[in-house]
C-alpha positions in Angstrom: 127.2 172.7 -14.9 124.3 174.8 -13.5 123.8 174.3 -9.7 127.0 172.1 -9.5 129.9 174.4 -10.3 128.3 177.5 -8.9 125.2 178.5 -6.8 122.1 179.8 -8.7 119.7 182.2 -7.0 117.3 179.3 -6.5 120.1 177.3 -4.8 120.8 180.1 -2.4 117.1 180.6 -1.7 116.6 177.0 -1.0 119.3 177.1 1.7 117.5 179.7 3.7 120.6 181.7 4.2 119.2 185.1 3.5 120.0 187.6 6.2 117.3 188.8 8.5 116.2 192.4 7.5 115.7 194.7 10.5 114.4 198.2 10.1 115.6 200.8 12.7 113.5 203.9 13.0 115.0 205.6 16.0 117.5 208.6 15.5 119.4 207.4 18.6 119.1 203.5 18.6 120.7 200.8 20.6 121.6 198.2 18.0 122.0 194.7 19.5 124.0 192.8 16.9 122.8 189.5 15.7 124.3 186.9 13.4 123.2 187.0 9.7 121.3 190.3 10.1 121.2 193.5 8.1 120.0 196.6 10.1 118.8 199.4 7.9 118.4 202.7 9.7 115.6 204.7 8.0 116.1 207.9 10.0 119.2 210.0 10.0 121.1 208.8 13.1 122.2 211.5 15.7 123.9 208.9 17.8 123.9 205.1 18.4 125.0 202.4 20.8 126.2 198.9 20.1 126.3 196.7 23.2 129.0 194.1 23.5 127.9 191.1 21.4 128.3 187.4 22.5 129.3 184.6 20.2 130.1 184.7 16.5 128.4 187.2 14.3 128.4 188.6 10.9 126.1 191.4 10.3 125.7 194.9 8.6 124.4 198.3 9.7 123.5 200.9 7.1 122.8 204.5 8.2 123.0 208.1 7.1 124.9 210.9 9.0 122.9 214.2 8.6 123.9 217.8 8.1 125.2 217.6 11.8 127.4 214.5 11.9 126.4 211.5 13.9 128.1 211.7 17.3 128.1 210.0 20.6 128.7 206.6 19.1 129.3 203.9 21.7 131.0 200.8 20.2 132.6 198.2 22.5 136.3 199.0 23.0 137.3 195.4 22.1 136.2 196.0 18.5 139.0 196.3 15.9 138.0 199.0 13.5 139.2 199.8 10.0 138.0 201.8 7.0 136.6 205.2 6.5 136.7 207.9 9.2 138.6 205.6 11.7 141.3 207.4 13.8 143.1 205.4 16.5 140.4 202.7 16.4 137.7 205.3 16.9 134.9 205.8 14.4 134.2 209.5 13.7 131.4 209.9 11.2 131.4 213.2 9.0 128.2 215.0 8.0 126.2 214.1 5.0 127.6 210.6 4.4 126.0 207.2 4.0 127.8 204.6 6.0 127.9 200.7 5.9 129.3 199.0 8.9 130.2 195.4 8.4 130.8 193.5 11.8 132.1 190.0 12.1 133.9 187.7 14.3 137.2 185.9 13.5 139.1 183.7 15.9 137.1 185.3 18.8 137.9 188.9 17.8 135.2 191.4 16.7 136.0 193.4 13.7 134.1 196.4 12.1 134.9 197.6 8.6 133.5 201.0 7.9 132.5 202.1 4.3 131.5 205.8 3.6 129.6 206.7 0.5 
């Protein structure tokens, strides 16, 4: 039954749960994470910083690493990282890749899943 057994797009829109869209234009930004937010970096990143968040979050960061790989990435040490280009809980981007970082909280622990495309 439409709208009962599943959500239609109109149902989702009426709930107001669309993520906030934030455009990041700096090549070396500090990205303060916020719940239900999608950060889209429109400039190839040379570096970036993520300050330690507070509270529960679920958000996403999309960025491109250029011909020189994005470096000097500062991510809180308490984050648990998994996915592409992760070595010993350290994210090391490679050149010429698009990355999607999904960050969320579960049981008070911050996780980051890294996708590379």
